[in-house]
C-alpha positions in Angstrom: 91.7 101.5 125.1 90.7 98.1 126.5 87.5 98.0 124.3 89.8 99.5 121.0 92.2 96.1 121.6 88.9 93.8 121.9 87.4 95.6 118.7 91.1 94.9 117.1 91.2 91.7 118.2 87.6 90.7 117.0 88.4 91.9 113.8 91.7 89.9 113.3 90.1 87.1 113.9 87.1 87.9 111.8 89.5 88.7 108.9 91.5 85.8 109.5 89.0 83.6 109.4 87.0 84.7 106.7 90.7 84.5 104.2 91.5 81.2 105.5 87.9 80.1 104.3 87.7 81.7 100.9 90.5 83.6 100.4 94.2 83.9 99.1 97.3 82.8 101.3 98.3 86.0 103.8 100.1 86.3 106.4 99.7 88.8 109.6 102.1 91.9 109.6 103.2 94.8 111.2 102.8 95.4 115.1 100.2 92.5 115.6 102.9 90.2 113.8 105.2 91.4 116.8 102.3 91.3 119.4 102.0 87.5 118.2 105.5 86.9 119.5 105.3 88.9 122.8 105.5 92.8 121.6 103.3 95.1 123.1 99.5 95.3 121.7 98.8 97.7 119.1 95.9 100.3 119.4 95.7 101.5 116.1 95.0 98.8 113.3 95.5 94.9 112.1 98.1 94.6 108.9 98.3 91.6 107.0 99.9 90.9 103.5 98.8 89.1 100.3 100.4 88.4 97.0 100.3 91.3 94.7 98.0 89.0 92.5 95.6 87.5 95.4 94.3 91.5 96.2 90.8 91.0 94.6 90.7 87.7 96.1 91.2 89.2 99.7 89.1 92.1 99.4 86.2 89.5 98.1 86.7 87.4 100.9 86.5 90.1 103.5 83.5 91.7 101.7 82.0 88.4 102.1 82.6 88.7 105.8 80.6 91.6 106.6 83.7 94.2 105.9 83.5 97.3 104.0 86.6 98.0 101.5 88.3 101.1 100.7 91.0 101.5 98.2 92.5 104.6 99.4 94.5 106.4 97.1 97.5 104.5 98.3 98.3 101.5 95.6 99.9 99.2 97.9 97.0 98.4 100.1 93.4 98.4 100.9 91.4 98.8 104.1 88.6 97.0 105.4 86.7 98.5 108.0 83.8 97.5 110.3 81.1 100.1 111.2 83.1 102.5 109.5 86.3 102.0 111.8 89.2 101.4 109.3 90.9 98.2 111.3 92.3 96.0 108.8 95.1 96.9 106.3 95.8 94.3 103.7 99.0 95.2 102.2 100.1 94.0 98.9 103.6 95.8 98.6 106.0 96.6 101.3 108.2 99.4 101.1 107.7 99.4 97.4 108.4 95.9 97.1 105.5 93.3 95.9 104.7 90.6 98.5 105.2 87.1 97.0 104.9 83.6 97.7 108.4 83.9 99.1 107.2 86.5 101.4 104.5 84.7 102.3 106.8 81.1 103.0 108.8 82.9 105.3 106.1 83.4 107.5 105.6 81.2 110.9 102.4 79.2 111.5 101.0 80.2 115.0 97.6 80.5 117.0 96.7 84.0 117.1 93.7 84.6 119.6 93.3 80.8 118.8 93.2 81.3 115.2 95.9 79.2 113.6 98.0 81.5 110.9 100.8 82.6 109.1 102.5 85.6 111.3 105.9 87.4 109.3 108.8 86.7 111.6 110.0 89.4 114.3 113.6 89.9 111.6 111.1 90.8 108.5 108.7 92.8 110.4 111.2 95.1 112.3 113.6 95.2 108.7 110.2 96.6 106.9 109.4 98.8 109.9 113.0 100.3 109.5 112.9 100.8 105.9 109.9 102.8 106.3 111.5 105.4 108.4 111.8 108.8 106.8 112.2 112.6 107.3 107.9 112.5 107.5 107.7 109.5 109.7 110.5 108.7 112.5 108.7 107.3 115.0 111.7 105.4 117.5 109.4 105.9 120.2 106.8 103.2 119.3 109.3 101.2 117.9 111.4 100.8 121.2 108.7 98.7 123.3 108.4 96.0 120.0 111.9 96.0 119.7 112.7 95.3 123.4 110.1 93.0 123.7 111.3 90.6 120.7 114.9 91.3 120.7 116.0 88.0 121.5 114.1 86.5 118.4 115.4 89.0 115.9 118.6 88.3 113.2 120.1 91.8 114.1 123.2 91.2 111.5 120.7 90.5 109.4 118.4 93.6 110.1 121.4 95.9 109.9 122.6 94.7 106.4 119.3 95.0 105.0 118.9 98.7 106.3 121.7 100.0 105.7 121.0 102.2 103.2 118.4 104.3 105.0 120.2 106.8 107.6 117.1 106.8 109.8 117.3 102.9 110.6 121.1 103.2 111.5 120.4 106.0 113.5 117.7 103.9 115.1 120.2 101.1 115.6 123.0 103.1 117.1 120.4 104.1 119.6 119.4 100.5 120.6 122.8 99.6 120.8 123.4 102.4 123.1 120.4 101.3 125.2 121.9 97.9 125.5 118.6 96.7 124.0 120.8 95.4 120.8 124.4 94.1 120.5 
């Protein structure tokens, strides 16, 4: 697992440096964003977000940095790989909503692995993760450690309001309250 984490960190640095140099405005998202705020380190992939209008600029930037670009059937992201291992997801829609300038402007500037970049705030990331829960993907176990780690940084009233229409999110929030993670 340590080798996988090192590979992911290397890919994160390389992708961020490439997009900073000649790519679009972007922000670190997903589990690595939570990691930047103190959450557990992911072992699956790195997520970045770019505005929907900047997808091709991001793909060109990453291809120029040696990543192989793949366009999966899902039309809300593309994948960038190193040596055939897909490690970077570049999303331009989150839960069906296009990423826009306001989303990117809400990100906070942080040094991540010695590379200054914007990182989506924990409240935003947790809200997006909860909104993505459904009957086909409802993994509370992977969310609990991250939520526990960054709980003091989250505006829980905002999360409850923004996820109130998702029964799976409501159930997760009830569980975190019963476990004493959230108030």
